[in-house]
Structure formats: structure tokens, C-alpha cells
C-alpha atoms as a printed R data frame, in Angstrom:
    type eleno elety resid chain resno       x       y       z
1   ATOM     1    CA   MET     A     1 -10.369  -7.647 -32.499
2   ATOM     2    CA   ARG     A     2  -8.620  -4.460 -31.304
3   ATOM     3    CA   ASN     A     3 -11.943  -3.078 -30.024
4   ATOM     4    CA   LYS     A     4 -12.364  -6.152 -27.827
5   ATOM     5    CA   PHE     A     5  -8.784  -5.753 -26.606
6   ATOM     6    CA   ASP     A     6  -9.347  -2.058 -25.777
7   ATOM     7    CA   GLU     A     7 -12.495  -3.002 -23.825
8   ATOM     8    CA   GLN     A     8 -10.504  -5.511 -21.786
9   ATOM     9    CA   LEU     A     9  -7.727  -2.950 -21.185
10  ATOM    10    CA   SER     A    10 -10.384  -0.531 -19.971
11  ATOM    11    CA   GLN     A    11 -11.719  -3.258 -17.667
12  ATOM    12    CA   LEU     A    12  -8.161  -3.788 -16.365
13  ATOM    13    CA   ASN     A    13  -7.938  -0.081 -15.488
14  ATOM    14    CA   HIS     A    14 -11.302  -0.263 -13.723
15  ATOM    15    CA   GLU     A    15 -10.239  -3.332 -11.700
16  ATOM    16    CA   MET     A    16  -6.930  -1.655 -10.770
17  ATOM    17    CA   ILE     A    17  -8.796   1.439  -9.530
18  ATOM    18    CA   GLU     A    18 -11.085  -0.764  -7.420
19  ATOM    19    CA   MET     A    19  -8.148  -2.689  -5.936
20  ATOM    20    CA   GLY     A    20  -6.355   0.591  -5.203
21  ATOM    21    CA   ALA     A    21  -9.457   1.957  -3.467
22  ATOM    22    CA   LEU     A    22  -9.599  -1.184  -1.287
23  ATOM    23    CA   CYS     A    23  -5.926  -0.664  -0.358
24  ATOM    24    CA   GLU     A    24  -6.629   2.964   0.620
25  ATOM    25    CA   GLU     A    25  -9.645   1.863   2.662
26  ATOM    26    CA   VAL     A    26  -7.818  -0.906   4.496
27  ATOM    27    CA   ILE     A    27  -4.891   1.348   5.534
28  ATOM    28    CA   ALA     A    28  -7.243   4.165   6.579
29  ATOM    29    CA   LEU     A    29  -9.236   1.679   8.673
30  ATOM    30    CA   ALA     A    30  -6.096   0.299  10.351
31  ATOM    31    CA   SER     A    31  -4.932   3.876  11.016
32  ATOM    32    CA   ARG     A    32  -8.291   4.836  12.572
33  ATOM    33    CA   ALA     A    33  -8.280   1.682  14.704
34  ATOM    34    CA   LEU     A    34  -4.863   2.731  16.036
35  ATOM    35    CA   THR     A    35  -5.840   6.356  16.652
36  ATOM    36    CA   GLU     A    36  -9.122   5.442  18.373
37  ATOM    37    CA   ASN     A    37  -7.735   2.291  19.993
38  ATOM    38    CA   ASP     A    38 -10.794   0.485  18.618
39  ATOM    39    CA   LYS     A    39 -10.675  -3.309  18.339
40  ATOM    40    CA   SER     A    40 -13.971  -3.416  16.427
41  ATOM    41    CA   LEU     A    41 -12.457  -1.234  13.681
42  ATOM    42    CA   ALA     A    42  -9.359  -3.438  13.645
43  ATOM    43    CA   ALA     A    43 -11.591  -6.503  13.204
44  ATOM    44    CA   ARG     A    44 -12.981  -5.040   9.944
45  ATOM    45    CA   VAL     A    45  -9.528  -5.069   8.310
46  ATOM    46    CA   ALA     A    46  -9.196  -8.848   7.715
47  ATOM    47    CA   PRO     A    47 -12.363  -9.148   5.520
48  ATOM    48    CA   LEU     A    48 -11.119  -6.219   3.401
49  ATOM    49    CA   ASP     A    49  -7.745  -7.918   3.018
50  ATOM    50    CA   SER     A    50  -9.587 -11.031   1.750
51  ATOM    51    CA   GLU     A    51 -11.335  -8.817  -0.840
52  ATOM    52    CA   ILE     A    52  -7.939  -7.481  -1.941
53  ATOM    53    CA   ASP     A    53  -6.658 -11.064  -2.315
54  ATOM    54    CA   ARG     A    54  -9.674 -11.959  -4.454
55  ATOM    55    CA   LYS     A    55  -9.206  -8.841  -6.577
56  ATOM    56    CA   GLU     A    56  -5.550  -9.788  -7.126
57  ATOM    57    CA   ARG     A    57  -6.612 -13.182  -8.518
58  ATOM    58    CA   ASP     A    58  -9.253 -11.578 -10.784
59  ATOM    59    CA   ILE     A    59  -6.775  -9.048 -12.209
60  ATOM    60    CA   GLU     A    60  -4.126 -11.721 -12.674
61  ATOM    61    CA   ASN     A    61  -6.605 -13.828 -14.686
62  ATOM    62    CA   LEU     A    62  -7.601 -10.818 -16.796
63  ATOM    63    CA   CYS     A    63  -3.943  -9.962 -17.529
64  ATOM    64    CA   LEU     A    64  -3.180 -13.543 -18.556
65  ATOM    65    CA   LYS     A    65  -6.244 -13.544 -20.812
66  ATOM    66    CA   LEU     A    66  -5.031 -10.321 -22.461
67  ATOM    67    CA   LEU     A    67  -1.568 -11.777 -22.979
68  ATOM    68    CA   LEU     A    68  -2.695 -15.169 -24.278
69  ATOM    69    CA   GLN     A    69  -5.795 -14.348 -26.329
70  ATOM    70    CA   GLN     A    70  -4.721 -11.047 -27.864
71  ATOM    71    CA   GLN     A    71  -1.597  -9.743 -29.549
72  ATOM    72    CA   PRO     A    72  -0.536  -6.724 -27.501
73  ATOM    73    CA   VAL     A    73   1.843  -4.154 -28.953
74  ATOM    74    CA   ALA     A    74   4.844  -3.027 -26.857
75  ATOM    75    CA   ARG     A    75   2.939  -0.224 -25.040
76  ATOM    76    CA   ASP     A    76   0.072  -2.593 -24.123
77  ATOM    77    CA   LEU     A    77   2.535  -5.259 -23.049
78  ATOM    78    CA   ARG     A    78   4.212  -2.824 -20.659
79  ATOM    79    CA   GLN     A    79   0.859  -1.784 -19.205
80  ATOM    80    CA   ILE     A    80  -0.212  -5.380 -18.619
81  ATOM    81    CA   SER     A    81   3.114  -6.529 -17.158
82  ATOM    82    CA   ALA     A    82   3.223  -3.425 -14.909
83  ATOM    83    CA   ALA     A    83  -0.294  -4.242 -13.661
84  ATOM    84    CA   LEU     A    84   0.823  -7.794 -12.814
85  ATOM    85    CA   LYS     A    85   3.736  -6.405 -10.774
86  ATOM    86    CA   MET     A    86   1.621  -3.713  -9.102
87  ATOM    87    CA   ILE     A    87  -1.072  -6.080  -7.836
88  ATOM    88    CA   THR     A    88   1.607  -8.033  -5.941
89  ATOM    89    CA   ASP     A    89   2.543  -4.835  -4.086
90  ATOM    90    CA   MET     A    90  -1.132  -3.975  -3.530
91  ATOM    91    CA   GLU     A    91  -1.784  -7.425  -2.078
92  ATOM    92    CA   ARG     A    92   1.123  -6.964   0.327
93  ATOM    93    CA   ILE     A    93  -0.249  -3.567   1.360
94  ATOM    94    CA   GLY     A    94  -3.454  -5.379   2.394
95  ATOM    95    CA   ASP     A    95  -1.431  -7.977   4.313
96  ATOM    96    CA   GLN     A    96   0.507  -5.312   6.198
97  ATOM    97    CA   ALA     A    97  -2.642  -3.373   7.077
98  ATOM    98    CA   GLU     A    98  -3.973  -6.641   8.508
99  ATOM    99    CA   ASP     A    99  -0.723  -7.083  10.473
100 ATOM   100    CA   ILE     A   100  -1.208  -3.582  11.945
101 ATOM   101    CA   ALA     A   101  -4.801  -4.418  12.887
102 ATOM   102    CA   GLU     A   102  -3.700  -7.655  14.543
103 ATOM   103    CA   ILE     A   103  -1.181  -5.817  16.741
104 ATOM   104    CA   ILE     A   104  -3.832  -3.205  17.684
105 ATOM   105    CA   SER     A   105  -6.069  -5.992  18.992
106 ATOM   106    CA   PHE     A   106  -3.290  -6.874  21.498
107 ATOM   107    CA   LEU     A   107  -2.581  -3.363  22.779
108 ATOM   108    CA   HIS     A   108  -4.934  -3.995  25.746
109 ATOM   109    CA   GLY     A   109  -6.369  -0.514  26.017
110 ATOM   110    CA   HIS     A   110  -3.037   1.325  25.914
111 ATOM   111    CA   GLN     A   111  -3.254   4.816  24.490
112 ATOM   112    CA   ALA     A   112  -0.412   5.371  22.075
113 ATOM   113    CA   GLU     A   113   1.540   8.424  23.240
114 ATOM   114    CA   ASP     A   114   3.304   8.324  19.891
115 ATOM   115    CA   ASN     A   115   0.057   8.617  17.955
116 ATOM   116    CA   ASP     A   116   0.965  12.092  16.705
117 ATOM   117    CA   LEU     A   117   3.934  10.796  14.728
118 ATOM   118    CA   LEU     A   118   2.253   7.524  13.784
119 ATOM   119    CA   ARG     A   119  -0.823   9.414  12.637
120 ATOM   120    CA   GLU     A   120   1.254  11.687  10.405
121 ATOM   121    CA   MET     A   121   3.170   8.662   9.126
122 ATOM   122    CA   ALA     A   122  -0.109   6.879   8.346
123 ATOM   123    CA   LYS     A   123  -1.468   9.959   6.484
124 ATOM   124    CA   ALA     A   124   1.705  10.212   4.396
125 ATOM   125    CA   THR     A   125   1.541   6.485   3.604
126 ATOM   126    CA   ILE     A   126  -2.148   6.588   2.605
127 ATOM   127    CA   ARG     A   127  -1.394   9.569   0.338
128 ATOM   128    CA   MET     A   128   1.410   7.624  -1.366
129 ATOM   129    CA   VAL     A   129  -0.906   4.662  -2.060
130 ATOM   130    CA   THR     A   130  -3.705   6.922  -3.368
131 ATOM   131    CA   GLU     A   131  -1.334   8.837  -5.622
132 ATOM   132    CA   SER     A   132   0.337   5.673  -6.943
133 ATOM   133    CA   VAL     A   133  -2.993   4.356  -8.243
134 ATOM   134    CA   ASP     A   134  -3.856   7.808  -9.675
135 ATOM   135    CA   ALA     A   135  -0.487   7.881 -11.431
136 ATOM   136    CA   TYR     A   136  -1.177   4.481 -13.035
137 ATOM   137    CA   VAL     A   137  -4.654   5.445 -14.247
138 ATOM   138    CA   LYS     A   138  -3.476   8.811 -15.632
139 ATOM   139    CA   CYS     A   139  -0.120   7.462 -16.939
140 ATOM   140    CA   ASP     A   140   1.387  10.349 -14.954
141 ATOM   141    CA   THR     A   141   5.154   9.870 -14.641
142 ATOM   142    CA   MET     A   142   5.623  13.220 -12.859
143 ATOM   143    CA   LEU     A   143   3.237  12.130 -10.101
144 ATOM   144    CA   ALA     A   144   5.045   8.785  -9.943
145 ATOM   145    CA   GLU     A   145   8.380  10.607  -9.464
146 ATOM   146    CA   GLN     A   146   6.785  12.670  -6.686
147 ATOM   147    CA   ILE     A   147   5.644   9.488  -4.892
148 ATOM   148    CA   ILE     A   148   9.160   8.045  -5.036
149 ATOM   149    CA   ALA     A   149  10.435  11.265  -3.391
150 ATOM   150    CA   GLU     A   150   7.674  11.103  -0.736
151 ATOM   151    CA   ASP     A   151   9.037   7.773   0.485
152 ATOM   152    CA   ASP     A   152  11.857   9.749   2.167
153 ATOM   153    CA   THR     A   153   9.214  11.524   4.281
154 ATOM   154    CA   VAL     A   154   7.734   8.210   5.455
155 ATOM   155    CA   ASP     A   155  11.235   6.873   6.193
156 ATOM   156    CA   GLY     A   156  11.904  10.042   8.200
157 ATOM   157    CA   TYR     A   157   8.775   9.485  10.286
158 ATOM   158    CA   PHE     A   158   9.864   5.903  10.933
159 ATOM   159    CA   THR     A   159  13.275   7.077  12.200
160 ATOM   160    CA   GLN     A   160  11.597   9.587  14.545
161 ATOM   161    CA   VAL     A   161   9.136   7.012  15.890
162 ATOM   162    CA   LYS     A   162  11.948   4.492  16.406
163 ATOM   163    CA   GLU     A   163  14.117   6.996  18.295
164 ATOM   164    CA   ARG     A   164  11.232   8.049  20.510
165 ATOM   165    CA   LEU     A   165  10.309   4.448  21.317
166 ATOM   166    CA   ILE     A   166  13.915   3.474  22.085
167 ATOM   167    CA   GLY     A   167  13.951   6.360  24.575
168 ATOM   168    CA   LYS     A   168  10.672   5.136  26.031
169 ATOM   169    CA   ILE     A   169  12.049   1.603  26.536
170 ATOM   170    CA   ALA     A   170  15.179   3.011  28.243
171 ATOM   171    CA   GLN     A   171  13.019   5.169  30.513
172 ATOM   172    CA   ASP     A   172  10.448   2.505  31.376
173 ATOM   173    CA   PRO     A   173  11.601  -1.074  30.584
174 ATOM   174    CA   ALA     A   174   8.356  -2.483  32.015
175 ATOM   175    CA   ASP     A   175   6.490  -0.923  29.079
176 ATOM   176    CA   GLY     A   176   8.968  -2.364  26.576
177 ATOM   177    CA   GLU     A   177   6.563  -4.856  24.979
178 ATOM   178    CA   TYR     A   178   4.034  -2.120  24.252
179 ATOM   179    CA   ALA     A   179   6.745   0.121  22.752
180 ATOM   180    CA   LEU     A   180   7.894  -2.752  20.518
181 ATOM   181    CA   ASP     A   181   4.302  -3.260  19.329
182 ATOM   182    CA   LEU     A   182   4.165   0.397  18.278
183 ATOM   183    CA   LEU     A   183   7.546   0.037  16.578
184 ATOM   184    CA   MET     A   184   6.229  -2.932  14.564
185 ATOM   185    CA   ILE     A   185   3.191  -0.877  13.509
186 ATOM   186    CA   ALA     A   186   5.513   1.917  12.331
187 ATOM   187    CA   LYS     A   187   7.612  -0.654  10.438
188 ATOM   188    CA   TYR     A   188   4.518  -1.943   8.618
189 ATOM   189    CA   PHE     A   189   3.585   1.625   7.591
190 ATOM   190    CA   GLU     A   190   7.162   2.080   6.344
191 ATOM   191    CA   ARG     A   191   6.853  -1.111   4.266
192 ATOM   192    CA   ILE     A   192   3.539   0.071   2.815
193 ATOM   193    CA   GLY     A   193   5.380   3.219   1.675
194 ATOM   194    CA   ASP     A   194   7.966   0.973  -0.002
195 ATOM   195    CA   HIS     A   195   5.193  -0.887  -1.861
196 ATOM   196    CA   ALA     A   196   3.662   2.417  -3.021
197 ATOM   197    CA   THR     A   197   7.139   3.370  -4.300
198 ATOM   198    CA   ASN     A   198   7.352   0.068  -6.198
199 ATOM   199    CA   ILE     A   199   3.953   0.784  -7.781
200 ATOM   200    CA   ALA     A   200   5.157   4.260  -8.843
201 ATOM   201    CA   GLU     A   201   8.271   2.713 -10.418
202 ATOM   202    CA   TRP     A   202   6.097   0.325 -12.447
203 ATOM   203    CA   VAL     A   203   3.938   3.266 -13.566
204 ATOM   204    CA   ILE     A   204   7.070   4.899 -14.999
205 ATOM   205    CA   PHE     A   205   7.985   1.604 -16.681
206 ATOM   206    CA   SER     A   206   4.513   1.211 -18.210
207 ATOM   207    CA   VAL     A   207   4.839   4.658 -19.850
208 ATOM   208    CA   THR     A   208   8.555   4.866 -20.688
209 ATOM   209    CA   GLY     A   209   9.783   1.272 -20.784
210 ATOM   210    CA   VAL     A   210  12.430   2.147 -18.162
211 ATOM   211    CA   HIS     A   211  12.229   0.599 -14.684
212 ATOM   212    CA   LYS     A   212  13.860   2.893 -12.118
213 ATOM   213    CA   GLY     A   213  14.119   0.163  -9.509
214 ATOM   214    CA   GLY     A   214  16.687  -1.827 -11.383
């Protein structure tokens, strides 16, 4: 009975890794679409988001099966409940990458002067998502703590982008709509960083039983 349970736990880990990889891919694609101002790249984001949604449903079903058909001990229970929380954040990461892609498709050929900051912000955000999944797989609470600290870096980038864009609107009000589009993109990256932080907090919970977020 326990062997079967361990096999299903192993499958859960595998599915989580796959969902995490899809999240990394979808953000990287949205970031490239922004950098290269490429609508065709942006158009590839929505199908990936649909894959993430499907993966969320599959993992949810697997977790419920583990909870209902087996008798998990406390450590297993924490791992399963953490996975259920994490996939919600992963699904939202996919949604926000799709939101970024949607805005890119309306930029009408504008080259983003603020790409340097947005690019660095995107890199920092992608790293947080990658590391959060690694931390879950390796049960690495130190890495999870590092991710939580990295959220300050992403927040700092958002503040810089916002200040620069406010200055741009004041200087050239006619370009205000475009500046607001870039600000929304930065806000979505900032939210993705928040979701990666949530994932890291659930990693710590799955190992220690303590949830730092509350």
C-alpha cells in the first residue's frame, strides 16, 4: 500500500516539475515577445497558458486521489496540501503571462525605451519561478528563503519602471497610453514575483509545518 502511495507521490513531483517548466516557458516567451516586439511570439503564450490550466486540473485530481484513497502521514499531508496551494499560484502565473502577451499585441510597433529595466525585471522574475519549483522538488528551505528575499529586487525594479514611466507621461502626454501599457506589463511581472514568493512559502510549510505568510 505504501509503495503505491510513494509511486503516486513521485508522480506528483514529476507533474509539479512539468507545470513549473511550463510556467518558466510562458514567462520567458512573454518576455521575449516584449523585447523583440514580436506579435507572433506573443500569440504562442495563450496555448501554453491552456496547457498550464490543464496541468493544474490533473495535479488537483492526483492530490485528491492521494488524500482520499491513501492514509498520508503528517509530512505527506503537508506536501500534498502545499502542492494544491502552489498550483493555484502557478496557474495565475500563466494567466499573467497571457495578460502581458495580450498587451504586447496592442503596442502597435512601439519600441519600449524602458526595455532595459523591464528585461532585468523579467529575468529576475523568471529566476524566482525557476528557483521556487527547484526548492519544492529538493525540499530546500534555504533556497525558498532566498526567493522570498529576491521579491524585494523585483519590487525595486517595479518602482524604477513606474517612476520612469510617470516622467515619460509628464514629458509627453500624447504617449500616455503606451506608457500605461508598459506600466501594466511591469505590474504583471511584479505579481508573478508575488506568486513565486507564495510558492516558496508553501515549500517551507511542506518541510517545516510553518507557513511564513500567515
